[in-house]
N, C-alpha and C positions, 0 to 999 in steps of 0.2 A: 557520434557516439551514441550507443544503445544501453540504457540504464534501466535496470529494474530494482524497485525500492521494495523491500520486505520488512516485516516486523509484526509485533503484536497489534491488535486493533486498539487504536487510541495513541500508538507510538508516534504518530505524526507524519505518517508515510505521504498522504497526498499533499500536505503543506510543503514538505520537502520537495517532493516529486514536481509539484508545479513551479516552484522557484528553481529547480535544475533545469527544467525544460525552457523556462524563460530566459535563463542565463545561457543555455547552450543554443537557444533559437531553433528548437525542434518541438515535435508535437508531444503534448501530454496526454497519457492514456490511463485512465482509472478502471481498473479491472473489475471494481463492483458495478460500474456503469454497464459493462459488457455482460457480466454474470447474472445481474438481477433484472427481471423484467417487471412490469407493472404489478402492483399487488404484493410485492414482495415475494415473487415466485422466481425460482431459478430457472434460467433458461436452458433448454436443452443443451447438453454438453457439446454436441456436434455444431449446433447453431452458433453457440458462443465461441468455439474454437473458430469456426469460420469467419464470424465477425471480427474477432481479435487479428486474424491473419490478414484480412482485408484492411483493417486499420492500420497494422504495421507496415503493410506493403503500399499504402497510399502516400499522399504527398509527406515529403520529409522522410521517406522510408530509410534513407541513409542515417537517420538518427531518430531517437524517441526516447521518452522517459515514461516507464509504466510503473504504477504502483498497485500492490495488493498482493494477497496470499493465495492465489489460486494453485492449491497444491497437488491438483491431479496431474498426471502425466499427458503430455500431448499438447499443451498450450504453446509450446516452442520457445517461451521466454527463457527458460534454463540454458538452452543452446545458443539462442540469438543474442543475449546480453553480452556486452563488452564488460559491465561492471555490475555487480549486484551487491547494492547498498542494504545493509542489515541495520535498521534501527533498533537499538537494544538499551532503551533507557530503563532505570530501575522500575519495577511494578508500581511503586507509590506514585512516580510521576505518571506513568501511563494511565492509572486508573483516575488520578486527579484530572488529567487532560481529558481523558473520555468523559467523565461525569459532566465537566464544563461544557464540552462540546454537545452532548447528548441532550442536556437541558436547554442549552442556546437553541439548538435545532428545534427542540420540542417546543418551546415558547415562540419562536418565530414562524415555526410550520414551514420552513424553507424547503423547497423541493429539491432533492437529491438527484434522483434519475427516474424517468418514466412515470412521473406522477407520485413516486414513493416520497414519504416523509416519516421522520422519526416521531413517535407518539411517547410522550412522558409516561403514560400508563404502562409501557413495557418495562420501565425501571422498577415496578413492583412485582414483576414475573419472577418465579424461581427457576425458570426453565432457560438455560443458556442460549437456547436457539431463539428465545424472543427477547432477552435482555442482554444487550450489547456489553454492558458493563460486567455482568456475570459471566459472559462468553469470554471476554478478555481475561478476567480473573482466573477462570478455570483452565484456559488455553495457554496461559503465559508461559508456564515451564515447558509445555511440549513445543512451543514455537522456539523458544530459547534453546532447547536441545536440537531441534531440527536445524535451525540455521548455525547454531554452533558447530554441529557436525559438518554442515556444508562448508563453513568457513575453515574447518581444519584440513579439508581435502581440495578446497577450490581457491586458487589464488586471486580470482576475480572478486572474491567477497570482501567488502569494505564494512568493517563494524564500527558503527557509530553509537557510543553509549551515553552522550550527553549533548545538550544544546550547543555547547561550546564546540565539540567535535563536529556536529552537524554544520555548524556555521563555517568552520575552518575548512570542512570539505567543499561546501558551497563556493567559499572564496576561492578555492583552488581551481573551480571550473574556468575555462577560457586561458588560463595560463599555460598549463602543459597536462591538460586532461585530468580527470578525476583520479584521486589517489587517498591513500589513507592518511589521516592528519597527523 
């Protein structure tokens, strides 16, 4: 099974993807780890695409769970995924989760990837490119429209709008494959 988990920043993509990968017994791929280099610099697009292709073709290539919103064409996930899970909780839930996550990461200084850590000072920025909470707030409607349009035309998309729906979907793994709750 190849699963791609998408949704707004703070929706719970990585948490759901890690648990789905564990239950399916397949590798988990976090697209942010592939896309971001040290110093919060974006990797060259071709290099990132090559890294992703190598990761997906590596051990467990017959199955994987990837999470993230890499929206440029050419990454291959849109064609390769058997299921696209769209996490779509309400904005108030997303923002609450994101603030808690960002503050927690900022206080603990936990490394994310390649030496990158979240800095609490970014929460004071008025630039959505620097402030992940502001990014999520300002891009929420666009992600909802994008993935809503995808769901309307692609039967592989499973929309999960609540924790209960996400838990039911995770519980479905291993029985008869992922499906809508």
